[in-house]
N, C-alpha and C positions, 0 to 999 in steps of 0.2 A: 339232816345235817344242819342246814341253815333254816331258821324260822324268822320271818319278818312280820310284825303285827302292828298295824295302826301307825305307820311311820309318817311323820309330818316334818317338813323342813321349810324354812322361810329365808329369803334374802330381803332384808329391809321389810317393806310391807307386802312383798310378793310371796304368795303361797306356792312354793316350787314342787314339793312332794305332798300328795294328798292321800292320807290314810292308806299308804302302800301296805299290802299284805300278800305274802307268797312264801313258798318253801322251795329249797333246792335240795334234792335228795342225793344220797350217796350212790355213785355208779351211774349218774345221769348228767346230761348236759341240759341246763335250763337256759334258754335264750331269751334275752330282752330286746325287743325291737321297737322302733318308733322313729318318727321324723326328727330332724335337727331341732334342738331346743325344747324337747318335751321333758327333760329331767333325767335322762339315762345316766350320764356321767355324774350328776349330783347324787343320784341314788348310790352309785358305787362308792363315791367319796364319803357318803354318810355311813355306809356299811363299814368302811375302813376307819371311821373316826376322824378323817381329814377335815370334814365340816361337821359341826354339832347338829344333832337333831332337836327339834322342838318337843316332840313327844313320840311315843311308840317304843317298841322293843326289837332288839336284834339279839338272837340267840344262836349259838353254835353248839350243837349236841347238848342242848338244854342249858348251856352256860350263858348267863346274861352278860352282854357286851355293850349295851346301849350307852353307857357312860365311860367305857374303857378308853384309854389312850391308844393311838395307832400301834405303838410298839407292843402293848398288851394284847391287842387283837392278833398281831402277827404271832406272838408267842402262843396264843390260844389255838392257832391253826389256820389263820387267813393268809392267803398268798395273793398278791395284787400285781397285775401287769397294766399300768396306766396307759391311757391314750397318749400317743407320741413317744412311747417306749421309756424315755427318761433314764437311759443307761448313763453311766459315768464315762464321758467321752475321753477323758485323759487317763483313765485307768485301763489296764490291759483286760482282755477277755477273762483271763484267769482271776484277776483281782475283782472284776465285776461279779463273777460267780462266787467268790469267797465272801463278798458282801451279803449274798443270799444265805450264807451259813452263819451269820452273826447271831442268830437266835439260839443256835445249838451250843451245848456246853463244850468246853475245851476247844481243841483245834480239829474240828471234824474234817474229814477228807471230802473232796468234791465227789458226789455220787457218780459212779461209772455210768449209770443209766442215762445221765444227761448227754453223754457223748453218743450213746446209742440212739437217743431221740433226735439229736442234732449233731451229726458227725462233723459238720463244717467247723464247729466250735473247737474241737480237739486239734484241728489243723491250724487254728489261729489263736492259740492260748496266749502267745506273746504279743499279739497285735493290740493296738489301742482300740477301744470301743468306738471312738469317733471316726476311725478309718474304715469301719465296716460299711457294707451297703445297707440300705434301709431294711431289706429282708433279713440280712444277717443280724442286724441290731434287734429286730423283733424276736428272732430265735433266741438271742442272748437274754433279752428281757424275760422271756418265758422261762428259760432255763434258770435264770437267777431266782425267780419266784419259786420254782420247783426245788431248788437246792435246800430250802428250809423245810421240805417235806410237809406241805400244807394239807389240811383236811378239806379245805375249800379253795379252789383256784378261781380268782376273779379276773376276767379278761375284758378290757375296754377297747373295742374296735381293732382287733389284732390284724385285720386285713388292710387297714388304711394305708394307702401308698405303697403296697407290696406287690411285687411281680407275681403273675399267676402261678408259676411253678412253685414258689415258696408258699403261696396261699394253700396249695394242695398239700404240701408237706406239713404245714401247721394244722390243717384239718385232720390229717392222719394221726398226728400226735395227740390232738384233743380227743379224738375217738378212742385211741389206745389207752389214754389215761382214764377215761370214763369206764372202759371195759374192764380195767383192773379191779374196779369195785370198791376201792378204799378211799375214794375222793369224790366230792361233788364239784361240778364246774358250772360257774355262772358266767355267761357270755353275752356281752352287749355288742350288737352287730347291726350294721346298716345294709350289708351285702346280703340280700334276701336268699339267694341260692345257696350260699355258704351256710347261712343260719339254718335253712330248711333241711340241708343234708345232715346236719349234726344234731338238731334239736330232739331231745326226748320229750320235753315240754316247752311251751313258749308262753311269753307274756308280751302284749302290745301296750305301750304307754302312749298317752295323749294328755297334754296339759297336766303332767305330774301325777297321773293316776292310771291304773290298769283298766283298759277298756275291752280287752279280749284276752282269753287264755285258753289253753287246751293242750292236747297231745301233739307232738311234733309231726306225727304221721298225718294229722288232719289239717295242716296249715293251708294247703292248697284248697281243700274243700271248704275251709272256714273263711276263705277270701282274705287271708292275711297279707298277701302281696299288695292288694289294693289299699289296705289300711296304712301301709308304710311307704307307698309310692310317693315320690316328691312331685 
């Protein structure tokens, strides 16, 4: 689904991403782990076109997106849930969800599946996004990204600042989406146990490059916990 080859990115004179190369496959959760400041969020912003890359290729189902604008990448099938959620606090839950439909032609209805995945949102359609709890806002941010029916769902630290019960709910949703088999999921995460439970494959980043990779089932054997411990 997603192919990244030779990705390099700089801030000023600092080399932030160094020849990043990996794949995210349909029906799988690919987890990216690493300590703070190793370039994980920069990687995701580079995939979305929010920050330009110096060199390399980003392809989705073989379509070259390396120089595409963010909105073009969304139309191609990328869905992005940024760190910090970034919902529209003054808009209602329903209006936030409709923002996720903007890439679709005409006035598309909000997919009923979103309410199956996140029942609390149906109960709060008329409430402003800024009035929701942190966990509810995270569910809204994921649902907004899913509304556009992405081929690749990119999640940046979805457990950050979230209560344990909702972390479990989000984990169940991620696994369910992967098991459907029509979507690839790229998850950046610092919470090791959450990542290990979901990962079909993993990547560990250090100083802007991949220093370890493998099957999710082998994370403990491969000593990944020690690699990402603060």
